[in-house]
C-alpha positions as CSV (number, residue, x, y, z in Angstrom):
1,X,-0.1,59.1,-82.0
2,X,0.4,55.6,-83.2
3,X,-1.0,52.9,-80.8
4,X,1.8,50.9,-79.1
5,X,1.2,47.5,-77.8
6,X,2.0,46.9,-74.1
7,X,2.2,43.0,-74.8
8,X,5.1,41.3,-76.4
9,X,4.2,38.3,-78.6
10,X,5.7,34.9,-78.1
11,X,7.8,33.4,-80.8
12,X,7.2,29.8,-81.9
13,X,10.3,27.5,-81.4
14,X,11.9,25.6,-84.2
15,X,9.0,23.0,-84.2
16,X,6.4,25.8,-84.4
17,X,5.3,25.4,-80.8
18,X,4.8,28.3,-78.3
19,X,5.4,28.0,-74.9
20,X,2.6,29.3,-72.9
21,X,2.6,29.6,-69.2
22,X,0.2,27.8,-66.8
23,X,-1.4,31.2,-66.1
24,X,-1.8,31.9,-69.8
25,X,-3.2,28.5,-70.2
26,X,-5.7,29.0,-67.3
27,X,-6.8,32.5,-69.0
28,X,-7.5,30.8,-72.0
29,X,-9.6,28.1,-70.1
30,X,-11.7,30.7,-68.2
31,X,-12.3,32.8,-71.4
32,X,-13.5,29.8,-73.7
33,X,-15.4,28.1,-71.0
34,X,-17.4,31.2,-70.2
35,X,-17.9,32.3,-73.8
36,X,-19.2,29.1,-75.3
37,X,-22.5,29.1,-73.5
38,X,-22.9,33.0,-74.4
39,X,-22.4,32.5,-78.1
40,X,-24.5,29.3,-78.6
41,X,-28.0,31.1,-79.1
42,X,-26.5,34.4,-80.4
43,X,-24.0,33.4,-83.1
44,X,-24.9,32.6,-86.7
45,X,-24.9,28.8,-87.7
46,X,-22.0,29.4,-90.0
47,X,-19.8,30.3,-86.9
48,X,-21.3,27.6,-84.7
49,X,-20.6,25.0,-87.3
50,X,-17.0,26.2,-87.6
51,X,-16.6,26.2,-83.7
52,X,-17.6,22.5,-83.7
53,X,-15.2,21.8,-86.5
54,X,-12.2,23.4,-85.0
55,X,-13.1,21.7,-81.6
56,X,-10.8,24.4,-79.8
57,X,-9.1,22.8,-76.7
58,X,-10.5,24.0,-73.2
59,X,-7.5,23.4,-71.2
60,X,-4.7,25.2,-72.9
61,X,-4.0,28.0,-75.5
62,X,-4.1,26.2,-79.0
63,X,-1.0,25.7,-81.0
64,X,-1.1,26.7,-84.7
65,X,-1.2,23.2,-86.0
66,X,-4.3,22.5,-83.8
67,X,-6.2,25.1,-85.6
68,X,-4.8,24.7,-89.2
69,X,-5.6,21.1,-89.6
70,X,-9.2,21.5,-89.6
71,X,-9.4,25.1,-91.0
72,X,-7.2,24.4,-93.9
73,X,-9.2,21.2,-94.8
74,X,-12.3,23.4,-94.8
75,X,-11.3,26.4,-96.9
76,X,-7.6,26.4,-97.3
77,X,-7.1,29.0,-94.8
78,X,-4.4,28.7,-91.9
79,X,-3.4,30.8,-89.0
80,X,-0.2,32.7,-89.1
81,X,1.6,33.7,-85.9
82,X,2.7,37.4,-85.9
83,X,3.9,40.1,-83.7
84,X,1.1,42.2,-81.7
85,X,1.1,44.9,-84.3
86,X,2.2,44.4,-87.9
87,X,2.2,46.9,-91.0
88,X,-0.8,47.3,-93.2
89,X,0.8,45.8,-96.3
90,X,1.9,42.6,-94.4
91,X,-1.6,42.2,-92.8
92,X,-3.2,42.5,-96.3
93,X,-0.8,40.3,-98.0
94,X,-1.3,37.5,-95.5
95,X,-5.2,37.8,-96.0
96,X,-4.8,37.8,-99.8
97,X,-2.9,34.5,-99.4
98,X,-5.6,32.9,-97.0
99,X,-3.3,33.3,-94.0
100,X,-5.0,34.8,-90.9
101,X,-2.6,36.7,-88.7
102,X,-2.9,35.9,-85.0
103,X,-0.8,37.9,-82.4
104,X,0.9,35.0,-80.3
105,X,0.0,36.6,-76.9
106,X,-3.0,36.1,-74.4
107,X,-4.4,38.9,-72.3
108,X,-3.5,39.1,-68.4
109,X,-6.0,38.1,-65.9
110,X,-6.5,41.7,-64.8
111,X,-7.8,42.4,-68.5
112,X,-9.8,39.4,-68.8
113,X,-13.0,41.1,-69.7
114,X,-11.7,43.7,-72.0
115,X,-8.7,44.1,-74.0
116,X,-8.1,47.1,-76.5
117,X,-6.0,45.1,-78.9
118,X,-6.7,41.7,-80.4
119,X,-5.0,38.8,-78.5
120,X,-5.1,35.2,-79.4
121,X,-8.2,34.5,-77.8
122,X,-10.1,37.1,-80.0
123,X,-8.4,35.7,-83.2
124,X,-8.7,31.9,-82.5
125,X,-12.2,32.0,-80.9
126,X,-13.6,35.2,-82.5
127,X,-12.4,34.9,-86.1
128,X,-11.2,31.5,-87.0
129,X,-14.6,29.6,-86.7
130,X,-16.2,31.5,-89.4
131,X,-13.3,31.1,-91.8
132,X,-14.5,27.6,-92.3
133,X,-17.3,28.8,-94.2
134,X,-16.4,28.9,-97.9
135,X,-18.1,32.0,-99.1
136,X,-17.0,34.1,-96.0
137,X,-13.5,32.8,-96.5
138,X,-13.6,33.9,-100.1
139,X,-14.7,37.3,-99.0
140,X,-11.8,37.9,-96.6
141,X,-9.4,36.7,-99.3
142,X,-10.7,39.1,-101.7
143,X,-10.6,41.9,-99.2
144,X,-6.9,41.5,-98.7
145,X,-6.6,41.6,-102.5
146,X,-8.5,44.6,-102.9
147,X,-6.8,46.4,-99.9
148,X,-3.3,45.6,-101.2
149,X,-4.0,47.5,-104.5
150,X,-5.7,50.5,-102.7
151,X,-4.4,53.9,-102.2
152,X,-3.7,54.9,-98.5
153,X,-6.9,57.0,-98.3
154,X,-9.1,54.3,-99.8
155,X,-7.5,51.8,-97.3
156,X,-8.6,53.8,-94.2
157,X,-12.1,53.6,-95.1
158,X,-11.8,50.0,-96.1
159,X,-11.0,49.7,-92.6
160,X,-14.3,50.9,-91.7
161,X,-15.8,48.1,-93.9
162,X,-13.7,45.6,-91.8
163,X,-14.8,47.0,-88.6
164,X,-18.6,46.9,-89.3
165,X,-18.4,43.5,-90.8
166,X,-15.5,41.2,-89.8
167,X,-15.2,42.7,-86.4
168,X,-18.8,43.9,-85.5
169,X,-21.1,42.3,-88.2
170,X,-24.6,41.2,-87.6
171,X,-26.5,38.7,-90.1
172,X,-30.1,38.1,-90.7
173,X,-31.0,34.4,-90.1
174,X,-34.0,32.3,-89.7
175,X,-33.3,32.5,-86.0
176,X,-33.4,36.3,-86.0
177,X,-30.4,38.8,-86.4
178,X,-27.3,37.2,-85.0
179,X,-23.6,37.8,-84.7
180,X,-20.7,36.7,-86.9
181,X,-18.2,39.5,-86.3
182,X,-15.2,38.4,-84.2
183,X,-14.9,41.5,-82.1
184,X,-18.4,40.7,-80.9
185,X,-18.1,37.0,-80.6
186,X,-15.0,37.1,-78.4
187,X,-16.5,39.7,-76.0
188,X,-18.7,38.4,-73.0
189,X,-20.7,41.7,-72.8
190,X,-21.0,42.6,-76.4
191,X,-22.3,39.3,-77.6
192,X,-25.4,39.8,-75.6
193,X,-25.6,43.5,-76.1
194,X,-25.3,43.3,-80.0
195,X,-28.4,41.1,-80.4
196,X,-30.5,41.7,-77.3
197,X,-30.1,45.3,-76.1
198,X,-32.6,47.9,-77.2
199,X,-29.8,50.7,-77.0
200,X,-27.8,50.2,-80.3
201,X,-29.2,50.8,-83.9
202,X,-29.0,47.9,-86.3
203,X,-29.0,49.4,-89.8
204,X,-29.1,47.3,-93.1
205,X,-25.6,46.9,-94.6
206,X,-26.9,47.3,-98.3
207,X,-24.0,48.1,-100.5
208,X,-21.8,49.2,-97.7
209,X,-21.8,53.0,-98.4
210,X,-23.4,53.8,-95.1
211,X,-20.8,51.8,-93.1
212,X,-18.1,53.6,-94.8
213,X,-19.7,56.9,-93.6
214,X,-20.1,55.8,-90.1
215,X,-17.3,56.8,-87.6
216,X,-16.7,54.4,-84.6
217,X,-14.8,53.9,-81.5
218,X,-12.8,50.9,-80.3
219,X,-13.2,51.5,-76.6
220,X,-16.9,51.4,-76.2
221,X,-19.8,49.0,-76.9
222,X,-20.7,49.8,-80.4
223,X,-23.8,52.3,-80.7
224,X,-24.3,51.1,-84.4
225,X,-24.2,47.5,-86.1
226,X,-24.8,46.9,-89.6
227,X,-26.8,44.0,-90.7
228,X,-26.0,41.8,-93.8
229,X,-28.4,39.4,-95.6
230,X,-25.9,36.7,-96.4
231,X,-22.0,36.3,-96.8
232,X,-22.4,36.2,-100.7
233,X,-23.5,40.0,-100.4
234,X,-20.1,40.8,-98.8
235,X,-18.3,39.3,-101.5
236,X,-20.4,40.9,-104.2
237,X,-19.9,44.4,-102.6
238,X,-16.1,44.0,-103.2
239,X,-16.7,42.9,-106.8
240,X,-19.2,45.7,-107.4
241,X,-16.7,48.5,-107.6
242,X,-16.0,49.1,-103.9
243,X,-13.5,52.0,-104.6
244,X,-16.5,53.9,-106.3
245,X,-18.6,53.2,-103.3
246,X,-15.9,54.6,-101.1
247,X,-15.7,57.7,-103.3
248,X,-19.5,58.1,-103.2
249,X,-19.2,58.0,-99.4
250,X,-16.5,60.5,-99.3
251,X,-18.7,62.9,-101.4
252,X,-21.7,62.3,-99.2
253,X,-19.8,63.0,-96.1
254,X,-19.6,61.3,-92.7
255,X,-22.4,60.8,-90.4
256,X,-22.5,62.5,-87.1
257,X,-21.0,60.5,-84.4
258,X,-23.3,59.0,-81.9
259,X,-20.7,59.1,-79.1
260,X,-18.4,61.3,-77.6
261,X,-15.7,62.3,-80.2
262,X,-12.6,61.3,-78.4
263,X,-10.8,58.2,-80.0
264,X,-12.9,58.7,-83.2
265,X,-11.5,57.3,-86.4
266,X,-10.6,59.7,-89.0
267,X,-12.7,60.3,-92.1
268,X,-10.7,61.1,-95.4
């Protein structure tokens, strides 16, 4: 059964402005003011540099133009307001054109600690800062280009690469293993858990084949993270015949899940 959002995205007015309520602005303020101290020693330098560059407001949900000015200047990317859920083709087309889709709603106060779908805090705070890094920005654009051309079965497994990199990726640094994935960095609990807990496995990413073979669930703290050496390796992975890596992964078979199988993602 397809996932249906219970949130309704807000539409920008003729001037591109979205009218957020006082309650919604308060939710943003609570989220960002508590999350900044959490990511300061756990996020990679590229993310922290981007966070400083974007200078996200603390007292209100940012408008697109507030993000787009510094982001476009840094790497040519912009954020693009979309409905809560959009078709795959549209999503990949936006990425291929350096437009990062961001759903224009924010979670309710009763869901402030966890939301199953990506809201505007997840997109703006979790993903946009790292898009100011030129190498990472180039990787995301190329991912969109590759996915647009891929067959449906290949796309499903490209989704696993997205999950274990863009959403839940870790990176080796001179400060230790740190976070760069937006799904981690927008989560109060997972940011600490991903780099400090002794519960999850942290596996080397290598050429991505193992990540493709790894099932995941969206509704739990991740039991497995993949660690890259640098962002250039991600771009090189796509250049190095990623479709063949996916075919190799299919031939090798999927790893056994390290969690209860409910909500498991399909392996094709």
